[in-house]
N, C-alpha and C positions, 0 to 999 in steps of 0.2 A: 435560575432566579424564578419563584412560583409567580404565580399571576395574582393581580391584584384582585381584592376581596367580592369589589361588586361584579368582576367577570366572573368568576366561580360561582357567585350566585347565580347568574344572569345562565351561566349552561349548567347549572344543575336542575334550574326550576324548568327547563325544556321537557325533561322526562316525565315531571313530576305533572305538568300541565298537558302531556299526552297519556297519561296513563287516568289523569281526571277525566279526559275527554272520552277514554274508553269504557271508563267503568259508568259514566253519564249514559252514553248511551247504550250499555248493556243492562242497565237500571228502565232506562227508559221502553228498553225491548221488553223487559218483566214486567212491566206497567202495562203495556199496550195487549200483553197475552192475558194479564188479569182480568181488564176492565174489557175487551172487546165483548166478551161472551153474556157478562153481565149487561153490558150497555146494550147487545141483543135482545135479551131478556125481557130487558126494560120495555125496549122498544116496540117487540110484539106482544108483548100484553095487553098493548093497547089498541091491537088492530083485531078486528071481525074474524071468523074463519075464512071466510075467502078471500080477504085480504093477505092471509098468512102465507097464500100461494102465488099469489098473482101481484105483490108487491115487492119493493125490493128489503132485504131482510135489517139494512141498517138505519132505514129511514121510515118515520110514521107513515100511517095509512091517510087515508081520505075521513076516514070516522075515527074520532077517539070514543073507542070502546070501552077502555079500563073499567068504569065502575061497574058497567053492565056485564063486563066479563067475572069480577070479582062477584057481583051477587049471583051470576050462574054457578061459579066455583062452591058457593058456600050452600047452595039451595040445591045442586044436583044430586040425584038419588037420594032424595031425603035428609042431605047436609051429610052425606059422609064424610068430606072432607074433616067438616068442624068435627066430628068423632075421630077421625085420624090424627089431627091437631092435639085434642085431650089426650087422647094414648099416648103421643109423643111427649109431651108434656108431664105426663103421668112417669115416662119411663126416664125421663130426665130429670126429674125433681128426686123423685125414691131413687132410681139407681145412681146416677151423677153425683147426688146429695151425697150417698152414702158411701160410694166410692171415695170422696173425698174426704169425708169423716173419718171413715178406716185406714187409708192412706196418712191425714196425717196424724193420728194416734199411734199408729204403728209406725211412721218413720219416725217422729218423735222419738219413741220410746227405743228406738234400735239405735239411735245418737244418742242419747244421755244417759243409758244405763249398760250396764256392762254384765252380761249371763254366760254362761257358755250354750255354746252352738252357735256364738252371735255371727260369726264367722260363714258358718253354712247356711245359714239363713239368708246372708248376704250374698253370697254364689246362686244360692235358689232365686232369690230376686231377678239378679242381672240374666239367669237363664230364662225366667218367664219373659223378661225383655224381650229378649233374642227370639221368641217363638211367637210367630204371626198369628192373631187371633181366627184367620181362615182355617188353620192346620188344625185347631180344637173345636172346629165348632159342629163338625161330623160325631166326634166322640161326645160332644155336650150334650144332642142331639138324643144320642143313644143312650144317655145316661137320665136324662129330664123325660126319655119315653117311659123308661123302665118305672120312672117314679109317677109317672102321672101328670105331669106337669107341663106338657107339649100344649099347645094350642092356647094357653093363659098366660094372662100376664108375667108371673113367677120364671117364664121362660126367657123373658128378655131380661128383666130387672135384678135376678140374683147373679148374671156373669159379668152385667155391668158395674156391681160392687166391687168385682175384682180389679185393682188399677197398678200391675206392679212398677209403671214407669210411674205414676202419680206417689205413689210409697218410696221410691227411689230418690225422686227428686225432692221430698219433704225430708227423708233421712239427709242428705248431702246438706241443702238449705239449714236445719236446724243444727248441724254440727258445726256451721261456721257462722250463721246468724244469733244464736243463742251462748252468752258466757258461761259456762259451769260454774264463775263466783256468784253471777247473780240467783245460780239455784241454789246454790249452799249457804248464799246470805238471807236466802227465804226460809231455806231448811230451819238454820239456825234462827231465824225469829219466830220459829213454831209453826209454820205454814206449812199443810200436808201437800200430797203430791197432786191431788186433782186442785188443789186452791192454785197451787203454784203452775200448774198447767193453765189453768182458766185466766188467771188475772195477768199474769206475767207472760209464758211463754206464747198464746196464741195470738197476743198482740202484736210479737214479735216474729210471729210467724206468717201474720196476715198476707204479704205479699205471696209467699210461696204458695200459700192455701188457696191466693184468687187465682194464681198461675194454673195450678195442678185443676180447682175448677173449673177453668176455662177449655182444658185439653179433654177432662171428660164429658162436660157438655158438648163441644162438638164430636167427641167421639160415639156418642149415646144418641145425639140428634141425628149425625147423618149415618148412624148405623143399618146396616141394608142384609147383608147374607146372612146374620143371626135371625133375624125377624122371619128370612125368607121361607126358611127350613124348618122355623120353629112355630110359625104360626098358618094357619090355613083359615081360619075365620077372619074375614075381611070386617067384623066388627073391631076383632084387636090388632089391624094392623099400624103400624105408624105411617108418619107423611111420606117416608122413603119408597115404601114396599106399593102404597097404596096408588102414590102418583105414577108409578111403573105399571100396574094394573091398567089404570087409564091410560096410559101409551099405547099398551098391548091392544086396546079397545079401538083407539085411533089409529092404530096404523096396521091391525091385523086384515084377515081376509075380509070378514065383514066389518071390516069400519065404521064407527061412527063420528059423528063431525063432533070432536069433543078435543079437539088437539089445541083450541085456544085455551079451554080450561086446564089441560098439563101444563102448558106455558103460564099461566095467572097462577096454577096453584103451586107452581115452582118458583114465583117469586115472592109468593106470599110465606113460602117455606123457610126461604134464606134472609127472611127482612130479622127474625128474633137472632137470629145467629149476627147479624151487622150489628143488631142493637147493643147485643151482649158486648162484644168486643169495644165496642164504642164506649161503653158508659164502665167497662173496666181495665181498658187498655191503660189508663195511668197508674192502677195499682198492677198493670204487670211489669209496665218499663219500672218502675222504683223496685220490685221485686228482683229484677233481674242485674239492676242497677248497685243495688244492695247487698245481694249475693257477691258481685263481682269486684265491689271495694273490699268485705271483710274477708 
C-alpha cells in the first residue's frame, strides 16, 4: 500500500531543501569571492599613501582622500593616465566595434547562405576558438615587426578585429533566430540582400550582436599581453599596461609614493566596464533567453 500523497510530497521536499541550501551557500561564496576585492579597491581608493600601509584594508582611513587621489591620478606625469584612457577607448571603439561588425556580417552569411567549403570554414572557426590568444602573440609580433607596425595603434587594433568566438556565436544565433521563410518573403517582395539584412535581419540579431559586443569590449579593454609585447612607447599604452608600469614604479627598488594612484587608477579603469554591463545587461539577457526558446 502506497503512502499518502502529502507524506510523499513532504519526504521529497527534504532533499530539495538541502540542495537549495547548498546552492545558496555556494552562490554566497561566489558573491563574497567576487565582491571582496572590489570592496577592497573602493575602500583603499579613499586613503592617502601613508594610510594604505598603516590601516586595515577593508575599512576606511581617517581622511577621505578619494577626490584628491582622482585629481592626482588624472594630472600625474602631465596627465598620462588620460592619454592611456583615450588609447584604450580608441582600441575598444575601433577594435571591438570592428570585430563585432565583422563577426555579425560573416556569421550571418555563414548561417543563411550555402556555398562550397562552408563546412571547412566551420572547422577553421572552431579550431581558431580552441587556440589561446597568448599562443599567437609572438608570431603576431614577428609578423607585425616585419611590416613595421609595431609600436603603433594598428598593432593592437588589427588583431582585435578578429573574433572567432563572436563569429561562431552570431552564426549559431542567426541560424536559430532568423526564419528562412522571412528572408524568402523579403526577396519575393523585391528586397535586395543588403536591404534585407539592414531592415530585417539586423533587428532580429540585435541581442546576439550586443552579446558579442560585450565580449569584444571586455576582451579589448582587459587586453594586456599583446600591448605589452607590441608597444614600447608609453604614449600608446592602454590602461592595463600603463597601470602595470605605475605599479612597477611604486614597488620597485627606487619605489615612488604613487601606490595610491595605482589603486585609484584601477578603480577608474573598471568603472566603464561596470557601466557597460549595467546598460547592456537587459539586451544580453533577452538575447540568451530568445536563443534558448528558439
